[in-house]
N, C-alpha and C positions, 0 to 999 in steps of 0.2 A: 782512330782517334773520333769514333763517330758519338761515343759515350762520353756525357760529362758527369764528374763526381766531385762529391765535396770531401776533404780528407782533416780529420782530427788527429793530432799527435800529442805527444808529452813535451813539455819543457824540458825534461829532465836531461835530455841527450839530443844535441844536434846534431850528432853522426845519424842516430836511428831515425830522427826527423829528417834529415836529407837523404839518407837511403829510400825511406817510404816515396819520399818526392820521385825519385831515381826512377823507382819500380813501376809505380802506379802510372808516371807521365809517359813510360814507355809504350803503354796500350788506350790511355784514356786522357780525356783533357779534365785538368784539375780546375775549377771554377774558383775555388776558393781555398786557404789552409786556414786551419783554426787551433791554435796550440793552447793547452792549458794544462794545470798541474791540481795537486789537490786542493791548494788555497786560491784556487780560481774561482770565481762567481759559478753560480749554475747556468747551464745555457739558456736558459728563459732570459737573461739579461741581454742576451745578443741573439734573441730570435728575430728581429727585423732584418738585421745583417744576414741572419742565416737565410732566412725567407726571400730576402732579395735576389738570391740565385735560382736562377728559373731552369725549369727542364733538366733536371738532376736525376740521372739512374741509379747511380751508386753512392752510397755514402760508405765511407771507410772509416772505421775508429781503429788507431793504429797505437795502442799503449796508451790512450788517452785517457785518464781515471776517471771522466764524470761520467754520471750516469743520464742517457737519453730519455727526455719527456717522449711523452706520447705523440705528441705535433711532428718532434722531429723524426723518430721511426717512422713516421706517416709520408714524410717528405718525397724520399726517392720512388721513382718508378718501378723500379726493381727490388732493390733491398739495400738495407743496412746490415754490414760484415763488420764484425771484431775479431780482431787479431791480438791475442795476449799471452803472456806466458799461464800455464795451469793446466794439468790434466784433465781428461774428460771425469775420472774419479774424483776429483776435488771441485767442483765449481764455486764461486763466490771467494770471500775473503780468506787467506791463510793458506793458500794452496802448496807452498812450497813447506810450509811447516809440517803441515798434516803427511805429506809425502816423506818427508825425513824422519816425523815420530813412527810412521808406520814401515820404515825401511823398505820401501819400494825400490825394485831394481832399476828403474828408469822413471824418467819425467819428461816432459811436454809442453808443447806450445799450439793452441787449440786457435781455430778460424772457425768462427759460427754464424750463423743469423741472428740477427738481434730481435728480441722480444721485449716487450713491457717489463717483466720480470727478469731479474740478473741471471745472466749464464742458464738460459732455459731454451734458447732456439736453438734448431738443429746443428749438428756439427757437419762442416763440409770438407776439412783438411786438418789432419794433425800431423805433427812430428814430433820424435821421440829421440832421448839420447840416455847414455849409463849415467845413472844418479851417482852410483859408488863412489866415485872419488871426489866428491862434494859433501861436507859435514856441517854447514850450516847455512843459513836461511838466505843470507845474503851471497853468498858465492855460487848456489842451486839456482837463485833467480837472475844472477847476472850472467851464467852459464845459458839459462834459456832465453834471455833478450837476445843472446846472438844468432839464436835460431830464427828470431821473429821475421826478418828480414827475407829469409830464406820461404818460411811459411808463405809470407806475402807473395813473392814470386810464384810460389805452387798456386796461389789462388788466383793470381791475375793470369795465368796459363789456363786454367780450368774455366774463366771466365770468357777465354778465347774462344772456347770450344763450348760453351753451353752457357747463355746469359743468367741462368739460374740453377748451379750444380745440384746434383742431387745430394740428399744427407748422406753421409754413410758412417755417423755415429751419434751418440746422444749421451747426455750427461748422466751421471750414474746416482744421482742425487738432487735432491733442491739445493740450491745456493747457501752455502754459510754466510749468515749476516756478520754484521760487525760486533753486533753486540754478541753474538753466540761464539765467536772467536775471542771477544774477551775474558767470556765466563771460562775458556776453555783454558786459557793462559795463568787461571788461578791453580797453583800448585795444592792441592787439596792434603793438608797433612794426615787427615785420618784414615787416607787409603793406604794402607802398609805396602800394595804392590804396585802401586805408581811407580813407572820408571822414571825417578825426576831427572837424572843425568840425560836420559835421550830427549826429554820435553825441554829441559833446558839448551840443550844443543839446538833443537830445532826452532826455537823460540829467540834466541838471543842475536840482536842484531844492532849495529853501530849507531842506527839513525832512528830505529824505533823503540819505544819501551819494551822489557821483556817480561818474562814471566813473573808471576806475583805469589804471594801467600797473604793470607788473609788470617789476621789473629784478632777475633773479636769485634771491635769496629776499624780496625788500620788495617791498612792495607801496606804490605811492604815491596819493593820493586826490585827484581834483580838488575844490576846495573851493568853494563857492559865494559870489557877493560881489553885492551890489547896487551897486557901485560903476561 
């Protein structure tokens, strides 16, 4: 229990939040836990509360969607470590959709050192599973979430052996931005070879807007239906 940590988790799942606390507290002293979601204010708004925690060796970002500012990345004495769904081939936004569209045989979750640029720090641990049973981004993402606590346990085990584990892999390319993903969501009707069915299946999600078609100045959004 010699090392102090801060933990950032998502508000979207109490179960995953509790699992993260259980796993990390088995080896480290958690000084403070911060829960966020996409609608939460940026982290600058709670900077005073965060910086009030002293002598922090690690910060774990476990599924929290907030972008870490530079001052927060520089806070721990050793490292900020991010654990989230997404294979090394698809950094940034839309990882599950890209993997489905490319019909990959497996999908995964990744633990990596955090840097200023999103999904750019060296990867220290990965887990993969069979993608074939999953045919939409919701089910694939939810399956990936099941692997995240297991990956966190792997990371804690690595840190017990080495305070700063070696990099085992790197991201295959620069992270896809939200703007780039939104552009990819548009079904360009001028490309006759576009696999419309594949892209629709890869993008449709009950909580988020799906693929779109642009005709002139008008944009038509595909609506999810459970029927």
